[in-house]
C-alpha positions in Angstrom: 67.4 -216.5 121.8 67.2 -220.2 121.2 69.1 -221.2 118.1 70.0 -224.7 117.0 73.6 -225.7 117.0 74.1 -224.8 113.4 73.1 -221.2 114.0 70.2 -218.9 113.4 68.7 -217.8 110.2 69.2 -214.1 109.5 65.5 -213.4 109.5 65.2 -214.9 113.0 67.9 -212.6 114.3 66.1 -209.6 112.8 62.8 -210.5 114.3 64.4 -211.2 117.7 66.3 -207.8 117.6 63.2 -205.9 116.6 61.1 -207.6 119.3 63.6 -206.8 122.0 64.0 -203.2 120.8 60.2 -202.7 120.9 60.0 -204.2 124.3 62.8 -201.9 125.6 61.0 -198.9 124.2 57.8 -199.9 125.8 59.5 -200.4 129.1 61.0 -196.9 128.9 57.6 -195.4 128.7 56.3 -197.0 131.9 56.1 -194.9 135.0 58.6 -195.9 137.7 56.8 -194.6 140.8 53.6 -196.6 140.2 51.7 -193.3 139.5 48.9 -193.3 137.0 49.8 -192.1 133.5 48.5 -188.6 132.9 46.9 -187.5 129.6 48.9 -184.3 128.9 47.8 -184.0 125.3 45.1 -181.4 124.7 42.6 -181.9 127.6 40.1 -179.5 125.9 39.9 -181.8 122.8 39.5 -184.8 125.0 36.6 -183.2 126.9 34.8 -182.0 123.8 35.2 -185.5 122.3 33.6 -186.9 125.5 30.8 -184.5 125.3 30.1 -185.4 121.7 30.1 -189.1 122.6 27.7 -188.4 125.5 25.4 -186.4 123.2 25.3 -189.3 120.7 24.4 -191.7 123.5 21.6 -189.4 124.6 20.2 -189.4 121.1 20.1 -185.7 120.5 20.8 -186.1 116.8 18.2 -188.9 116.3 15.4 -186.4 115.8 17.1 -185.2 112.6 17.0 -188.6 111.1 13.4 -189.2 112.3 12.3 -185.8 110.8 14.0 -186.7 107.5 12.3 -190.0 107.3 8.9 -188.6 108.0 9.4 -185.8 105.4 10.6 -188.3 102.8 7.6 -190.6 103.5 5.1 -187.7 103.2 6.7 -186.5 99.9 6.6 -190.0 98.4 3.0 -190.5 99.6 1.9 -187.2 98.1 3.7 -188.2 94.8 1.9 -191.5 94.7 -1.4 -189.8 95.3 -0.7 -187.4 92.4 -0.7 -184.3 94.6 3.0 -183.5 94.0 5.0 -184.4 91.0 8.7 -184.9 92.0 10.6 -185.3 88.8 14.0 -185.0 90.4 13.7 -186.9 93.6 17.5 -187.2 93.9 17.5 -183.5 94.9 16.3 -184.7 98.3 19.9 -185.7 99.0 20.8 -181.9 98.8 18.6 -181.6 101.9 21.0 -183.8 104.0 23.7 -181.1 104.2 21.0 -178.5 104.6 19.6 -180.2 107.7 23.2 -180.5 109.0 23.6 -176.8 108.5 20.4 -176.0 110.3 21.4 -178.3 113.2 24.8 -176.6 113.4 23.1 -173.2 113.5 20.9 -174.4 116.3 23.8 -175.8 118.3 25.8 -172.6 117.8 22.8 -170.6 118.9 22.3 -172.7 122.0 26.0 -172.8 123.0 26.3 -169.0 122.7 23.7 -168.3 125.4 20.9 -167.9 122.8 22.7 -165.2 120.8 22.9 -165.3 117.0 26.7 -165.5 116.4 28.4 -165.3 113.1 28.8 -169.0 113.0 25.0 -169.5 113.6 24.1 -167.0 111.0 26.5 -168.5 108.5 25.1 -172.0 109.0 21.6 -170.7 108.8 22.2 -169.0 105.5 23.9 -172.1 104.1 20.9 -174.2 105.2 18.4 -171.8 103.6 20.4 -171.7 100.3 20.7 -175.4 100.1 17.0 -175.8 100.8 16.1 -173.4 98.0 18.4 -175.2 95.6 16.8 -178.5 96.6 13.3 -177.1 96.2 14.2 -175.7 92.8 15.3 -179.2 91.5 12.5 -181.0 93.3 9.6 -179.0 91.9 11.3 -178.1 88.6 11.2 -174.4 89.3 12.5 -172.0 86.6 16.1 -171.0 87.2 15.6 -167.7 85.3 14.5 -165.9 88.4 15.7 -168.3 91.1 19.4 -168.2 90.1 19.8 -164.4 90.6 17.7 -164.6 93.8 20.1 -167.2 95.3 23.1 -165.1 94.3 21.4 -162.0 96.0 20.7 -164.0 99.1 24.2 -165.4 99.3 25.6 -161.8 99.0 23.2 -160.5 101.6 24.2 -163.3 104.0 27.9 -162.5 103.6 27.2 -158.8 104.1 25.1 -159.4 107.1 27.7 -161.6 108.7 30.4 -159.1 107.9 28.6 -156.1 109.4 27.2 -157.9 112.5 30.5 -159.7 113.3 32.1 -156.3 113.7 29.6 -155.5 116.5 30.3 -158.8 118.4 
């Protein structure tokens, strides 16, 4: 450490000591036999992350955004033409997680060798319920009958998953 003749300031000493300590720790982690550093932390998580990145690069999820934009455009066009009266257009945002649930159900179905697993059924039921709630708000449907129907469907979905998951 290069200090003037009158000595070092305390802060300079602390910075120097911290720097040398960090450098020593870094040098301790270096391999000594020139072998490459191996990634020993959860290789499965690393591989699945790489697969997700590759899927994003291929554009598999881009069709969802495209379909959503087309559907929004059609709905707004029909509203401007007077065919459909959307009073609560904000309910379209409920469709975003619904589309995500449908996409998750499809991926689960495809990854399980085209079998309807409990994960796929659960995602499908969530997508259907969210779609129905969104439609109820969009088209100002009466909740008198729709509310109990949604509760019945949610219960039926849970029962279906419970009974069919025992068979798997």
